[in-house]
C-alpha positions, -999 to +999 in steps of 0.1 A: -832+014+426-809+044+428-781+044+402-747+053+417-715+062+398-678+065+408-650+080+387-613+073+395-587+098+383-553+081+382-519+098+375-489+075+382-494+068+420-517+097+427-555+090+427-587+110+430-620+094+436-653+111+427-688+097+433-725+104+435-724+099+472-699+097+501-710+061+507-700+048+473-667+067+475-659+051+509-668+017+495-645+022+465-616+032+488-622+002+510-622-021+480-590-007+465-573-007+499-579-044+501-562-050+468-533-024+469-511-007+494-529+027+497-528+057+519-559+079+523-550+116+525-586+128+528-601+155+506-577+167+480-565+203+483-536+203+458-537+182+426-505+180+405-495+215+417-531+229+412-548+242+443-585+234+446-607+258+466-644+254+472-667+285+475-704+288+480-706+298+443-685+270+428-649+258+425-616+277+420-584+262+406-552+282+411-515+280+412-507+309+434-481+289+454-464+278+422-463+313+407-447+325+440-422+297+438-412+307+402-409+344+411-388+338+441-366+313+423-359+337+394-357+368+417-389+386+405-411+384+435-403+421+445-405+434+409-430+461+397-460+444+381-472+452+345-507+448+331-500+428+300-478+397+294-464+407+260-455+441+245-474+446+212-446+467+199-420+440+204-405+426+173-386+395+183-364+375+159-339+347+161-305+355+176-276+352+152-250+361+177-239+347+211-267+336+234-274+352+268-279+328+297-294+301+276-298+275+304-316+299+327-339+310+299-348+274+292-355+268+329-379+298+331-397+288+299-401+252+312-416+265+345-439+289+326-452+262+302-465+241+331-482+271+345-496+280+311-510+245+305-526+242+339-543+274+349-530+305+330-543+306+294-537+344+294-499+339+291-502+312+263-492+334+234-463+351+253-448+318+265-454+301+231-437+329+213-407+331+237-402+293+236-392+297+199-360+314+210-349+291+238-320+277+218-302+310+216-318+339+235-305+375+233-312+406+254-345+413+236-358+379+245-348+384+281-367+417+282-398+399+270-395+371+295-390+396+323-423+412+313-441+378+316-427+374+351-438+410+360-473+402+347-474+371+368-465+392+399-495+414+393-519+384+387-504+360+412-538+354+429-557+348+397-573+314+391-600+296+370-633+301+387-661+275+379-697+284+388-713+254+371-732+277+347-736+275+318-733+237+315-729+238+278-695+234+261-686+264+239-654+269+219-637+300+204-613+298+174-590+324+160-558+329+140-534+358+137-521+361+101-483+362+099-477+369+135-440+361+130-429+385+102-395+368+100-407+333+095-439+345+077-460+320+097-493+326+115-505+316+150-536+295+158-554+296+190-586+281+207-602+281+241-632+260+253-655+273+281-676+250+304-692+259+337-681+295+334-644+289+330-618+277+305-612+239+304-590+236+273-569+260+254-539+261+230-517+286+212-495+272+184-475+284+154-489+271+121-466+247+103-472+261+068-471+295+051-505+306+040-513+335+016-549+344+027-564+352+060-594+329+053-572+298+049-553+308+081-586+309+099-596+276+084-565+259+097-573+272+131-609+261+128-600+226+119-577+223+150-605+237+172-629+212+157-606+183+164-605+194+201-642+200+202-649+164+191-626+150+217-641+170+245-676+161+234-667+124+234-653+129+269-685+144+282-705+115+266-684+090+286-693+107+318-724+088+331-740+117+348-738+141+319-770+154+304-784+133+276-785+138+247-752+157+244-757+188+222-733+199+195-704+220+205-710+257+196-678+271+181-674+308+176-653+323+149-647+360+139-644+353+102-677+352+083-659+341+052-644+311+069-678+301+084-695+303+050-667+283+034-670+256+061-707+252+057-704+250+019-701+215+005-681+227-025-644+235-023-629+248-055-594+254-041-564+234-053-546+234-020-549+198-008-540+207+028-569+231+030-593+207+011-586+180+037-594+203+065-626+215+047-638+179+045-631+172+082-649+203+094-678+196+069-682+160+083-684+172+119-710+198+109-731+171+091-729+148+121-739+177+144-708+173+165-701+210+161-720+241+151-705+274+139-714+308+151-701+343+143-686+364+170-672+399+168-634+401+170-634+421+202-656+394+219-635+365+207-621+349+239-593+332+220-576+366+211-550+363+239-539+330+225-530+344+191-518+380+196-506+405+222-534+427+236-538+460+254-547+462+291-584+465+286-587+435+263-565+414+286-588+421+315-619+414+294-608+382+279-594+369+312-627+375+329-645+358+299-622+327+304-631+326+341-597+340+353-604+361+383-585+371+415-592+354+448-605+386+464-633+389+438-643+353+444-644+358+481-663+390+479-690+373+459-695+346+486-713+370+510-746+385+500 
């Protein structure tokens, strides 16, 4: 007897139904329609503002229409594009004087955050950094936010392209020591790749001030490990996923941090680091995660922790599966 599966994705009153066959999907829709007042809109094209496009090579998720809406709303559709979302030479700090167009600044940041969380991991650091100054922006902050919008104009047709290979979950962890020289706090970042594209990412300012780069990397590694465990459990819950589920390979560019994580002895007196050491150690023992070294230039989480030059932005974007529509279409024809 053939085993069939169906998955229902529900968000408020929007529903997506996936199944191993069209027959089981139709049966599920018929059953739900008999119990609830439902309207069948056919195959989904846009999901929560994310456009889904099928190609012979896989699936593409993009928000080109949403980016265009943002650029037109804030009068940047006809601007001159730039190649990077954040200027490495920019030294932003909190504004101690009168704010400049605070409400509009907050509106732009809110719009960019939704875009960043859905399909644009390449702007995560820039948006996260600029969101710290929403309460009282000055002209320097506005210059930086204009740059993000100009970058979006140049990458308006970029989207996450899934090829289905490799079908192994892989994570990248990184931290930038004291990225904010005024608050003396570092930035953590991670990205997970599955099927040739990013499926989860985050850029966040660390909450505590750390003296060493190893401890900064360790805090980032613990956050990445937490997400890796959650994603692995999610894959286990999917009936059709390959069994047994392998450990999540996590790449880190700090050999010292990897050695410390694999060591069962922690001599430090910092309780907040000791706790994280134990958490990562347990995940390693349970084979939930495995740690691998990656060269700094090949770490795909770099754009989540620091500003990069044009070459590195392009390389990391491609590594995360961010590609323009034209490239995807050109690959469809042999």
